[in-house]
Backbone of each chain as nested JSON, in Angstrom:
{
  "chains": [
    {"id": "A", "residues": [
      {"number": 1, "name": "VAL", "atoms": {"N": [0.864, -1.18, 0.0], "CA": [0.0, 0.0, 0.0], "C": [0.902, 1.233, 0.0]}},
      {"number": 2, "name": "THR", "atoms": {"N": [0.586, 2.133, -0.923], "CA": [1.395, 3.36, -1.029], "C": [1.118, 4.229, 0.192]}},
      {"number": 3, "name": "PRO", "atoms": {"N": [2.174, 4.847, 0.737], "CA": [1.957, 5.7, 1.915], "C": [0.847, 6.721, 1.653]}},
      {"number": 4, "name": "ALA", "atoms": {"N": [0.251, 7.155, 2.758], "CA": [-0.895, 8.067, 2.632], "C": [-0.447, 9.363, 1.964]}},
      {"number": 5, "name": "ALA", "atoms": {"N": [-1.425, 9.968, 1.295], "CA": [-1.184, 11.321, 0.742], "C": [-0.998, 12.263, 1.939]}},
      {"number": 6, "name": "PRO", "atoms": {"N": [-0.278, 13.349, 1.751], "CA": [-0.043, 14.292, 2.855], "C": [-1.373, 14.75, 3.442]}},
      {"number": 7, "name": "THR", "atoms": {"N": [-1.469, 14.73, 4.804], "CA": [-2.775, 15.1, 5.384], "C": [-2.958, 16.617, 5.395]}},
      {"number": 8, "name": "ASN", "atoms": {"N": [-1.843, 17.402, 5.288], "CA": [-2.077, 18.851, 5.194], "C": [-2.783, 19.087, 3.863]}},
      {"number": 9, "name": "ASN", "atoms": {"N": [-3.631, 20.135, 3.821], "CA": [-4.464, 20.304, 2.643], "C": [-3.659, 20.893, 1.491]}},
      {"number": 10, "name": "PRO", "atoms": {"N": [-3.417, 20.067, 0.428], "CA": [-2.639, 20.582, -0.7], "C": [-3.33, 21.793, -1.321]}},
      {"number": 11, "name": "SER", "atoms": {"N": [-2.589, 22.917, -1.463], "CA": [-3.242, 24.147, -1.924], "C": [-3.565, 24.106, -3.413]}},
      {"number": 12, "name": "HIS", "atoms": {"N": [-3.0, 23.096, -4.145], "CA": [-3.319, 23.091, -5.588], "C": [-4.743, 22.608, -5.836]}},
      {"number": 13, "name": "PHE", "atoms": {"N": [-5.422, 22.106, -4.772], "CA": [-6.827, 21.735, -4.941], "C": [-7.773, 22.84, -4.491]}},
      {"number": 14, "name": "MET", "atoms": {"N": [-7.181, 23.926, -3.939], "CA": [-8.052, 25.01, -3.475], "C": [-8.763, 25.647, -4.661]}},
      {"number": 15, "name": "LYS", "atoms": {"N": [-10.075, 25.877, -4.555], "CA": [-10.822, 26.533, -5.636], "C": [-10.106, 27.842, -6.007]}},
      {"number": 16, "name": "GLY", "atoms": {"N": [-9.926, 28.044, -7.316], "CA": [-9.248, 29.269, -7.765], "C": [-7.754, 29.094, -7.961]}},
      {"number": 17, "name": "ALA", "atoms": {"N": [-7.214, 27.922, -7.521], "CA": [-5.761, 27.696, -7.71], "C": [-5.451, 27.694, -9.204]}},
      {"number": 18, "name": "ILE", "atoms": {"N": [-4.325, 28.305, -9.54], "CA": [-3.923, 28.427, -10.949], "C": [-3.049, 27.226, -11.316]}},
      {"number": 19, "name": "ILE", "atoms": {"N": [-3.479, 26.511, -12.361], "CA": [-2.777, 25.314, -12.814], "C": [-2.15, 25.596, -14.169]}},
      {"number": 20, "name": "GLN", "atoms": {"N": [-0.879, 25.236, -14.323], "CA": [-0.236, 25.426, -15.64], "C": [-0.22, 24.098, -16.381]}},
      {"number": 21, "name": "LEU", "atoms": {"N": [-0.829, 24.086, -17.581], "CA": [-0.847, 22.884, -18.416], "C": [0.493, 22.787, -19.136]}},
      {"number": 22, "name": "ALA", "atoms": {"N": [0.777, 21.61, -19.687], "CA": [2.061, 21.413, -20.385], "C": [2.161, 22.32, -21.608]}},
      {"number": 23, "name": "THR", "atoms": {"N": [1.0, 22.766, -22.097], "CA": [1.005, 23.684, -23.242], "C": [1.371, 25.111, -22.84]}},
      {"number": 24, "name": "GLY", "atoms": {"N": [1.475, 25.351, -21.512], "CA": [1.764, 26.708, -21.02], "C": [0.508, 27.451, -20.624]}},
      {"number": 25, "name": "GLU", "atoms": {"N": [-0.655, 26.921, -21.064], "CA": [-1.931, 27.574, -20.72], "C": [-2.166, 27.525, -19.206]}},
      {"number": 26, "name": "LEU", "atoms": {"N": [-2.803, 28.568, -18.679], "CA": [-3.139, 28.62, -17.252], "C": [-4.64, 28.456, -17.092]}},
      {"number": 27, "name": "LYS", "atoms": {"N": [-5.076, 27.592, -16.158], "CA": [-6.497, 27.398, -15.904], "C": [-6.718, 27.284, -14.398]}},
      {"number": 28, "name": "ARG", "atoms": {"N": [-7.922, 27.579, -13.971], "CA": [-8.255, 27.37, -12.559], "C": [-8.569, 25.894, -12.349]}},
      {"number": 29, "name": "VAL", "atoms": {"N": [-8.244, 25.396, -11.182], "CA": [-8.39, 23.962, -10.924], "C": [-9.828, 23.51, -11.171]}},
      {"number": 30, "name": "GLU", "atoms": {"N": [-10.804, 24.357, -10.839], "CA": [-12.205, 23.942, -11.004], "C": [-12.666, 23.949, -12.459]}},
      {"number": 31, "name": "ASP", "atoms": {"N": [-11.831, 24.524, -13.352], "CA": [-12.229, 24.611, -14.766], "C": [-11.56, 23.541, -15.632]}},
      {"number": 32, "name": "LEU", "atoms": {"N": [-10.745, 22.68, -15.001], "CA": [-10.02, 21.686, -15.799], "C": [-10.98, 20.67, -16.411]}},
      {"number": 33, "name": "GLN", "atoms": {"N": [-10.585, 20.176, -17.605], "CA": [-11.397, 19.151, -18.28], "C": [-10.494, 17.973, -18.644]}},
      {"number": 34, "name": "THR", "atoms": {"N": [-11.116, 16.833, -18.954], "CA": [-10.348, 15.635, -19.272], "C": [-9.295, 15.918, -20.33]}},
      {"number": 35, "name": "GLN", "atoms": {"N": [-9.682, 16.659, -21.343], "CA": [-8.791, 16.937, -22.469], "C": [-7.526, 17.677, -22.029]}},
      {"number": 36, "name": "ASP", "atoms": {"N": [-7.64, 18.481, -20.975], "CA": [-6.461, 19.233, -20.505], "C": [-5.372, 18.273, -20.032]}},
      {"number": 37, "name": "PHE", "atoms": {"N": [-5.782, 17.202, -19.347], "CA": [-4.797, 16.227, -18.854], "C": [-4.239, 15.407, -20.01]}},
      {"number": 38, "name": "VAL", "atoms": {"N": [-5.144, 14.971, -20.901], "CA": [-4.706, 14.146, -22.039], "C": [-3.711, 14.929, -22.888]}},
      {"number": 39, "name": "ARG", "atoms": {"N": [-4.067, 16.175, -23.184], "CA": [-3.217, 17.023, -24.044], "C": [-1.885, 17.299, -23.362]}},
      {"number": 40, "name": "SER", "atoms": {"N": [-1.907, 17.561, -22.08], "CA": [-0.664, 17.877, -21.345], "C": [0.274, 16.675, -21.331]}},
      {"number": 41, "name": "ALA", "atoms": {"N": [-0.297, 15.487, -21.178], "CA": [0.558, 14.283, -21.183], "C": [1.19, 14.097, -22.564]}},
      {"number": 42, "name": "GLU", "atoms": {"N": [0.4, 14.345, -23.617], "CA": [0.939, 14.22, -24.988], "C": [2.117, 15.179, -25.174]}},
      {"number": 43, "name": "VAL", "atoms": {"N": [1.932, 16.424, -24.717], "CA": [2.953, 17.454, -24.924], "C": [4.169, 17.211, -24.034]}},
      {"number": 44, "name": "SER", "atoms": {"N": [3.907, 16.673, -22.814], "CA": [5.027, 16.606, -21.836], "C": [6.057, 15.561, -22.243]}},
      {"number": 45, "name": "GLY", "atoms": {"N": [5.626, 14.546, -23.064], "CA": [6.627, 13.576, -23.533], "C": [6.923, 12.488, -22.525]}},
      {"number": 46, "name": "GLY", "atoms": {"N": [7.431, 12.809, -21.348], "CA": [7.891, 11.75, -20.427], "C": [6.789, 11.094, -19.618]}},
      {"number": 47, "name": "LEU", "atoms": {"N": [5.572, 11.7, -19.629], "CA": [4.488, 11.162, -18.798], "C": [3.382, 10.596, -19.682]}},
      {"number": 48, "name": "LYS", "atoms": {"N": [2.678, 9.597, -19.147], "CA": [1.587, 8.962, -19.891], "C": [0.344, 8.974, -19.006]}},
      {"number": 49, "name": "ILE", "atoms": {"N": [-0.777, 9.259, -19.639], "CA": [-2.045, 9.22, -18.895], "C": [-2.519, 7.774, -18.83]}},
      {"number": 50, "name": "ASP", "atoms": {"N": [-2.869, 7.311, -17.65], "CA": [-3.448, 5.978, -17.51], "C": [-4.888, 6.127, -17.038]}},
      {"number": 51, "name": "SER", "atoms": {"N": [-5.695, 5.112, -17.399], "CA": [-7.053, 5.049, -16.848], "C": [-7.003, 4.096, -15.663]}},
      {"number": 52, "name": "SER", "atoms": {"N": [-7.358, 4.594, -14.503], "CA": [-7.319, 3.753, -13.292], "C": [-8.735, 3.573, -12.786]}},
      {"number": 53, "name": "MET", "atoms": {"N": [-9.22, 2.318, -12.866], "CA": [-10.599, 2.073, -12.444], "C": [-10.661, 1.778, -10.937]}},
      {"number": 54, "name": "VAL", "atoms": {"N": [-11.602, 2.447, -10.272], "CA": [-11.809, 2.205, -8.832], "C": [-12.494, 0.852, -8.677]}},
      {"number": 55, "name": "MET", "atoms": {"N": [-11.813, -0.078, -7.98], "CA": [-12.372, -1.428, -7.803], "C": [-13.012, -1.594, -6.427]}},
      {"number": 56, "name": "ASP", "atoms": {"N": [-12.468, -0.844, -5.441], "CA": [-13.01, -0.984, -4.084], "C": [-12.634, 0.251, -3.271]}},
      {"number": 57, "name": "ILE", "atoms": {"N": [-13.542, 0.632, -2.395], "CA": [-13.31, 1.777, -1.49], "C": [-13.674, 1.299, -0.09]}},
      {"number": 58, "name": "ARG", "atoms": {"N": [-12.721, 1.346, 0.837], "CA": [-13.032, 0.923, 2.228], "C": [-12.163, 1.705, 3.201]}},
      {"number": 59, "name": "PRO", "atoms": {"N": [-12.602, 1.784, 4.45], "CA": [-11.776, 2.499, 5.447], "C": [-10.409, 1.82, 5.547]}},
      {"number": 60, "name": "SER", "atoms": {"N": [-9.377, 2.637, 5.69], "CA": [-8.023, 2.077, 5.772], "C": [-7.864, 1.29, 7.075]}},
      {"number": 61, "name": "GLN", "atoms": {"N": [-7.283, 0.095, 6.963], "CA": [-7.015, -0.702, 8.177], "C": [-5.822, -0.111, 8.925]}},
      {"number": 62, "name": "GLN", "atoms": {"N": [-4.797, 0.297, 8.1], "CA": [-3.54, 0.747, 8.744], "C": [-3.647, 2.185, 9.268]}},
      {"number": 63, "name": "ARG", "atoms": {"N": [-4.462, 3.018, 8.606], "CA": [-4.47, 4.448, 8.954], "C": [-5.894, 4.896, 9.216]}},
      {"number": 64, "name": "PRO", "atoms": {"N": [-6.312, 4.871, 10.495], "CA": [-7.675, 5.307, 10.818], "C": [-7.92, 6.724, 10.28]}},
      {"number": 65, "name": "GLY", "atoms": {"N": [-9.127, 6.931, 9.723], "CA": [-9.46, 8.278, 9.218], "C": [-9.187, 8.422, 7.739]}},
      {"number": 66, "name": "LEU", "atoms": {"N": [-8.35, 7.492, 7.187], "CA": [-8.091, 7.514, 5.74], "C": [-8.928, 6.425, 5.08]}},
      {"number": 67, "name": "VAL", "atoms": {"N": [-9.048, 6.519, 3.764], "CA": [-9.736, 5.459, 3.01], "C": [-8.727, 4.772, 2.099]}},
      {"number": 68, "name": "SER", "atoms": {"N": [-8.897, 3.456, 1.933], "CA": [-8.057, 2.697, 1.003], "C": [-8.803, 2.582, -0.311]}},
      {"number": 69, "name": "LEU", "atoms": {"N": [-8.16, 3.064, -1.38], "CA": [-8.756, 2.95, -2.715], "C": [-7.986, 1.88, -3.481]}},
      {"number": 70, "name": "HIS", "atoms": {"N": [-8.719, 0.928, -4.029], "CA": [-8.102, -0.163, -4.807], "C": [-8.385, 0.118, -6.277]}},
      {"number": 71, "name": "PHE", "atoms": {"N": [-7.282, 0.224, -7.069], "CA": [-7.407, 0.54, -8.492], "C": [-6.883, -0.616, -9.33]}},
      {"number": 72, "name": "THR", "atoms": {"N": [-7.405, -0.709, -10.56], "CA": [-6.669, -1.469, -11.583], "C": [-6.188, -0.411, -12.571]}},
      {"number": 73, "name": "VAL", "atoms": {"N": [-4.904, -0.471, -12.898], "CA": [-4.245, 0.628, -13.612], "C": [-3.778, 0.185, -14.997]}},
      {"number": 74, "name": "GLY", "atoms": {"N": [-4.111, 0.998, -16.012], "CA": [-3.535, 0.847, -17.347], "C": [-3.888, -0.445, -18.052]}},
      {"number": 75, "name": "GLU", "atoms": {"N": [-3.174, -0.653, -19.21], "CA": [-3.485, -1.832, -20.034], "C": [-3.209, -3.124, -19.265]}},
      {"number": 76, "name": "GLN", "atoms": {"N": [-2.136, -3.082, -18.386], "CA": [-1.792, -4.34, -17.697], "C": [-2.784, -4.66, -16.586]}},
      {"number": 77, "name": "GLN", "atoms": {"N": [-3.723, -3.722, -16.323], "CA": [-4.676, -3.933, -15.217], "C": [-3.942, -4.227, -13.899]}},
      {"number": 78, "name": "SER", "atoms": {"N": [-2.818, -3.491, -13.686], "CA": [-2.061, -3.696, -12.436], "C": [-2.931, -3.303, -11.25]}},
      {"number": 79, "name": "LYS", "atoms": {"N": [-2.719, -3.998, -10.14], "CA": [-3.498, -3.697, -8.925], "C": [-2.677, -2.725, -8.06]}},
      {"number": 80, "name": "VAL", "atoms": {"N": [-3.254, -1.576, -7.765], "CA": [-2.577, -0.59, -6.921], "C": [-3.557, -0.133, -5.85]}},
      {"number": 81, "name": "THR", "atoms": {"N": [-3.069, -0.048, -4.629], "CA": [-3.9, 0.431, -3.518], "C": [-3.231, 1.646, -2.897]}},
      {"number": 82, "name": "ILE", "atoms": {"N": [-4.014, 2.701, -2.695], "CA": [-3.471, 3.887, -2.024], "C": [-4.398, 4.28, -0.878]}},
      {"number": 83, "name": "ASP", "atoms": {"N": [-3.811, 4.862, 0.151], "CA": [-4.572, 5.398, 1.287], "C": [-4.603, 6.916, 1.157]}},
      {"number": 84, "name": "VAL", "atoms": {"N": [-5.798, 7.485, 1.197], "CA": [-5.918, 8.943, 1.069], "C": [-6.966, 9.468, 2.056]}},
      {"number": 85, "name": "PRO", "atoms": {"N": [-6.907, 10.778, 2.364], "CA": [-7.997, 11.364, 3.152], "C": [-9.287, 11.318, 2.332]}},
      {"number": 86, "name": "PRO", "atoms": {"N": [-10.465, 11.135, 2.962], "CA": [-11.717, 10.989, 2.19], "C": [-12.025, 12.195, 1.311]}},
      {"number": 87, "name": "GLU", "atoms": {"N": [-11.459, 13.349, 1.659], "CA": [-11.747, 14.569, 0.877], "C": [-10.838, 14.733, -0.332]}},
      {"number": 88, "name": "HIS", "atoms": {"N": [-9.846, 13.804, -0.482], "CA": [-8.876, 13.979, -1.571], "C": [-9.592, 13.853, -2.917]}},
      {"number": 89, "name": "PRO", "atoms": {"N": [-9.488, 14.888, -3.783], "CA": [-10.196, 14.824, -5.075], "C": [-9.422, 14.042, -6.133]}},
      {"number": 90, "name": "PHE", "atoms": {"N": [-10.17, 13.272, -6.926], "CA": [-9.614, 12.565, -8.088], "C": [-10.36, 13.044, -9.314]}},
      {"number": 91, "name": "PHE", "atoms": {"N": [-9.646, 13.08, -10.466], "CA": [-10.32, 13.543, -11.679], "C": [-10.847, 12.327, -12.43]}},
      {"number": 92, "name": "VAL", "atoms": {"N": [-12.155, 12.222, -12.595], "CA": [-12.787, 11.074, -13.269], "C": [-13.032, 11.429, -14.734]}},
      {"number": 93, "name": "PHE", "atoms": {"N": [-12.573, 10.528, -15.626], "CA": [-12.763, 10.8, -17.061], "C": [-14.212, 11.147, -17.348]}},
      {"number": 94, "name": "GLY", "atoms": {"N": [-14.393, 12.253, -18.084], "CA": [-15.723, 12.62, -18.557], "C": [-16.669, 13.087, -17.471]}},
      {"number": 95, "name": "GLN", "atoms": {"N": [-16.198, 13.139, -16.226], "CA": [-17.119, 13.554, -15.138], "C": [-16.563, 14.729, -14.366]}},
      {"number": 96, "name": "GLY", "atoms": {"N": [-15.227, 14.743, -14.136], "CA": [-14.609, 15.848, -13.401], "C": [-14.196, 15.405, -11.999]}},
      {"number": 97, "name": "TRP", "atoms": {"N": [-14.016, 16.403, -11.101], "CA": [-13.5, 16.125, -9.752], "C": [-14.492, 15.308, -8.948]}},
      {"number": 98, "name": "SER", "atoms": {"N": [-13.968, 14.292, -8.253], "CA": [-14.803, 13.408, -7.439], "C": [-14.006, 13.002, -6.195]}},
      {"number": 99, "name": "SER", "atoms": {"N": [-14.718, 12.787, -5.108], "CA": [-14.026, 12.338, -3.883], "C": [-14.957, 11.439, -3.081]}},
      {"number": 100, "name": "CYS", "atoms": {"N": [-14.382, 10.8, -2.045], "CA": [-15.188, 9.905, -1.194], "C": [-16.063, 10.713, -0.25]}},
      {"number": 101, "name": "SER", "atoms": {"N": [-15.711, 12.011, -0.062], "CA": [-16.534, 12.87, 0.8], "C": [-16.647, 14.258, 0.176]}},
      {"number": 102, "name": "PRO", "atoms": {"N": [-17.548, 14.388, -0.823], "CA": [-17.678, 15.694, -1.496], "C": [-17.968, 16.85, -0.535]}},
      {"number": 103, "name": "GLU", "atoms": {"N": [-18.661, 16.562, 0.578], "CA": [-18.981, 17.628, 1.537], "C": [-17.683, 18.161, 2.148]}},
      {"number": 104, "name": "ARG", "atoms": {"N": [-16.778, 17.208, 2.563], "CA": [-15.528, 17.655, 3.161], "C": [-14.632, 18.338, 2.136]}},
      {"number": 105, "name": "THR", "atoms": {"N": [-14.671, 17.865, 0.882], "CA": [-13.863, 18.503, -0.174], "C": [-14.326, 19.949, -0.365]}},
      {"number": 106, "name": "ALA", "atoms": {"N": [-15.649, 20.135, -0.395], "CA": [-16.19, 21.495, -0.568], "C": [-15.812, 22.369, 0.629]}},
      {"number": 107, "name": "GLN", "atoms": {"N": [-15.865, 21.757, 1.836], "CA": [-15.577, 22.507, 3.075], "C": [-14.098, 22.916, 3.129]}},
      {"number": 108, "name": "LEU", "atoms": {"N": [-13.195, 21.981, 2.773], "CA": [-11.753, 22.234, 2.919], "C": [-11.138, 22.964, 1.73]}},
      {"number": 109, "name": "TYR", "atoms": {"N": [-11.692, 22.657, 0.517], "CA": [-11.034, 23.23, -0.667], "C": [-11.937, 24.195, -1.42]}},
      {"number": 110, "name": "GLY", "atoms": {"N": [-13.254, 24.165, -1.118], "CA": [-14.178, 24.991, -1.9], "C": [-14.441, 24.4, -3.271]}},
      {"number": 111, "name": "LEU", "atoms": {"N": [-13.971, 23.162, -3.49], "CA": [-14.068, 22.515, -4.809], "C": [-15.324, 21.647, -4.849]}},
      {"number": 112, "name": "THR", "atoms": {"N": [-16.188, 21.879, -5.83], "CA": [-17.394, 21.058, -5.964], "C": [-17.044, 19.729, -6.612]}},
      {"number": 113, "name": "CYS", "atoms": {"N": [-17.482, 18.636, -5.993], "CA": [-17.093, 17.29, -6.418], "C": [-18.306, 16.39, -6.583]}},
      {"number": 114, "name": "HIS", "atoms": {"N": [-18.161, 15.377, -7.462], "CA": [-19.099, 14.245, -7.493], "C": [-18.671, 13.263, -6.411]}},
      {"number": 115, "name": "HIS", "atoms": {"N": [-19.521, 12.253, -6.188], "CA": [-19.169, 11.21, -5.216], "C": [-18.398, 10.115, -5.958]}},
      {"number": 116, "name": "LEU", "atoms": {"N": [-17.171, 9.852, -5.533], "CA": [-16.344, 8.812, -6.171], "C": [-16.976, 7.447, -5.894]}},
      {"number": 117, "name": "GLN", "atoms": {"N": [-17.115, 6.64, -6.972], "CA": [-17.764, 5.343, -6.815], "C": [-16.933, 4.234, -7.46]}},
      {"number": 118, "name": "VAL", "atoms": {"N": [-17.197, 2.993, -7.021], "CA": [-16.579, 1.828, -7.674], "C": [-17.008, 1.846, -9.142]}},
      {"number": 119, "name": "GLY", "atoms": {"N": [-16.002, 1.633, -10.007], "CA": [-16.297, 1.65, -11.448], "C": [-15.896, 2.953, -12.101]}},
      {"number": 120, "name": "ASP", "atoms": {"N": [-15.679, 4.008, -11.296], "CA": [-15.228, 5.287, -11.869], "C": [-13.825, 5.109, -12.441]}},
      {"number": 121, "name": "MET", "atoms": {"N": [-13.588, 5.745, -13.581], "CA": [-12.289, 5.666, -14.262], "C": [-11.554, 6.977, -13.989]}},
      {"number": 122, "name": "CYS", "atoms": {"N": [-10.473, 6.892, -13.2], "CA": [-9.757, 8.112, -12.785], "C": [-8.543, 8.353, -13.663]}},
      {"number": 123, "name": "VAL", "atoms": {"N": [-8.213, 9.634, -13.81], "CA": [-6.979, 10.021, -14.513], "C": [-5.809, 9.796, -13.561]}},
      {"number": 124, "name": "SER", "atoms": {"N": [-4.821, 9.009, -14.016], "CA": [-3.564, 8.901, -13.258], "C": [-2.437, 9.012, -14.265]}},
      {"number": 125, "name": "ILE", "atoms": {"N": [-1.241, 9.209, -13.764], "CA": [-0.102, 9.326, -14.669], "C": [0.951, 8.304, -14.295]}},
      {"number": 126, "name": "THR", "atoms": {"N": [1.729, 7.959, -15.283], "CA": [2.871, 7.068, -15.066], "C": [3.941, 7.474, -16.064]}},
      {"number": 127, "name": "LEU", "atoms": {"N": [5.155, 6.93, -15.858], "CA": [6.236, 7.316, -16.773], "C": [6.0, 6.652, -18.119]}},
      {"number": 128, "name": "GLN", "atoms": {"N": [6.304, 7.41, -19.168], "CA": [6.215, 6.879, -20.524], "C": [7.288, 5.801, -20.648]}},
      {"number": 129, "name": "GLN", "atoms": {"N": [6.928, 4.553, -20.993], "CA": [7.935, 3.505, -21.151], "C": [8.839, 3.907, -22.306]}},
      {"number": 130, "name": "GLN", "atoms": {"N": [10.167, 3.86, -22.017], "CA": [11.105, 4.17, -23.091], "C": [10.965, 3.111, -24.185]}},
      {"number": 131, "name": "GLN", "atoms": {"N": [10.851, 3.591, -25.426], "CA": [10.737, 2.627, -26.54], "C": [12.071, 1.902, -26.747]}}
    ]},
    {"id": "B", "residues": [
      {"number": 1, "name": "ASN", "atoms": {"N": [3.085, 52.484, -2.408], "CA": [3.407, 51.414, -3.376], "C": [2.905, 50.097, -2.822]}},
      {"number": 2, "name": "VAL", "atoms": {"N": [2.164, 49.4, -3.648], "CA": [1.675, 48.096, -3.179], "C": [2.556, 47.013, -3.802]}},
      {"number": 3, "name": "GLU", "atoms": {"N": [3.107, 46.158, -2.898], "CA": [3.933, 45.061, -3.423], "C": [3.082, 44.17, -4.335]}},
      {"number": 4, "name": "PRO", "atoms": {"N": [3.568, 43.882, -5.583], "CA": [2.787, 42.938, -6.404], "C": [2.746, 41.575, -5.705]}},
      {"number": 5, "name": "ARG", "atoms": {"N": [1.515, 41.036, -5.523], "CA": [1.368, 39.748, -4.838], "C": [1.621, 38.621, -5.852]}},
      {"number": 6, "name": "SER", "atoms": {"N": [2.589, 37.757, -5.546], "CA": [2.831, 36.673, -6.51], "C": [1.777, 35.603, -6.272]}},
      {"number": 7, "name": "VAL", "atoms": {"N": [1.175, 35.148, -7.371], "CA": [0.142, 34.104, -7.3], "C": [0.809, 32.773, -7.613]}},
      {"number": 8, "name": "PRO", "atoms": {"N": [0.704, 31.79, -6.691], "CA": [1.356, 30.505, -6.983], "C": [0.696, 29.834, -8.179]}},
      {"number": 9, "name": "VAL", "atoms": {"N": [1.53, 29.197, -9.013], "CA": [1.042, 28.432, -10.164], "C": [1.52, 26.997, -9.976]}},
      {"number": 10, "name": "PHE", "atoms": {"N": [0.589, 26.03, -10.132], "CA": [0.926, 24.623, -9.88], "C": [0.971, 23.853, -11.186]}},
      {"number": 11, "name": "PRO", "atoms": {"N": [1.913, 22.915, -11.323], "CA": [1.965, 22.109, -12.56], "C": [0.813, 21.12, -12.604]}},
      {"number": 12, "name": "TRP", "atoms": {"N": [0.329, 20.84, -13.809], "CA": [-0.874, 20.002, -13.992], "C": [-0.702, 18.619, -13.366]}},
      {"number": 13, "name": "HIS", "atoms": {"N": [0.579, 18.103, -13.412], "CA": [0.754, 16.702, -12.981], "C": [0.761, 16.569, -11.46]}},
      {"number": 14, "name": "SER", "atoms": {"N": [0.697, 17.744, -10.764], "CA": [0.627, 17.632, -9.286], "C": [-0.799, 17.303, -8.828]}},
      {"number": 15, "name": "LEU", "atoms": {"N": [-1.747, 17.321, -9.767], "CA": [-3.165, 17.15, -9.385], "C": [-3.635, 15.712, -9.478]}},
      {"number": 16, "name": "VAL", "atoms": {"N": [-2.887, 14.877, -10.175], "CA": [-3.378, 13.506, -10.414], "C": [-2.393, 12.515, -9.803]}},
      {"number": 17, "name": "PRO", "atoms": {"N": [-2.905, 11.36, -9.341], "CA": [-2.018, 10.403, -8.67], "C": [-1.058, 9.75, -9.658]}},
      {"number": 18, "name": "PHE", "atoms": {"N": [0.151, 9.506, -9.165], "CA": [1.143, 8.783, -9.96], "C": [1.006, 7.316, -9.564]}},
      {"number": 19, "name": "LEU", "atoms": {"N": [0.247, 6.553, -10.344], "CA": [0.018, 5.134, -10.006], "C": [0.846, 4.318, -10.974]}},
      {"number": 20, "name": "ASP", "atoms": {"N": [2.088, 4.075, -10.592], "CA": [2.997, 3.404, -11.512], "C": [2.45, 2.014, -11.809]}},
      {"number": 21, "name": "SER", "atoms": {"N": [2.055, 1.794, -13.078], "CA": [1.347, 0.542, -13.38], "C": [2.272, -0.668, -13.296]}},
      {"number": 22, "name": "SER", "atoms": {"N": [3.58, -0.399, -13.013], "CA": [4.433, -1.586, -12.826], "C": [4.334, -2.069, -11.38]}},
      {"number": 23, "name": "GLN", "atoms": {"N": [3.641, -1.202, -10.533], "CA": [3.43, -1.638, -9.128], "C": [2.368, -2.737, -9.143]}},
      {"number": 24, "name": "SER", "atoms": {"N": [2.355, -3.525, -8.121], "CA": [1.182, -4.415, -8.0], "C": [1.045, -4.753, -6.532]}},
      {"number": 25, "name": "GLY", "atoms": {"N": [-0.154, -4.908, -6.109], "CA": [-0.358, -5.342, -4.72], "C": [-0.189, -4.181, -3.808]}}
    ]}
  ]
}
């Protein structure tokens, strides 16, 4: 299990935070769209966008207060589990920001979220395999 | 004179998880 995400509230998720895409364009975090991530990965060269499907969501056994998210990642359908705070937002293809606790996400970041569910396909990144 | 306030700008890849698909388990 990957160590928990930092529990301090990352400011790049704060509503109004300015995000720089690989194209150089600047957008607010709440205005990002799926295409922005896909395009940025294409331009960045070294990174690849993966589709990570949420397979299971349950309270973390090791870290009370966090949730364990079980993903299958990329073409190989690798199994990856991460522990995150319930308010941590994930970008779901075609849907936008989603979290296990949209109320807490709105309270802490001001970011409006959908409810993350099993079966949601999240944007994740990995290193581009050298050809 | 008002000091220009610098606005932090974050890179796009800081927003999405790095789930290295070579990981497993």
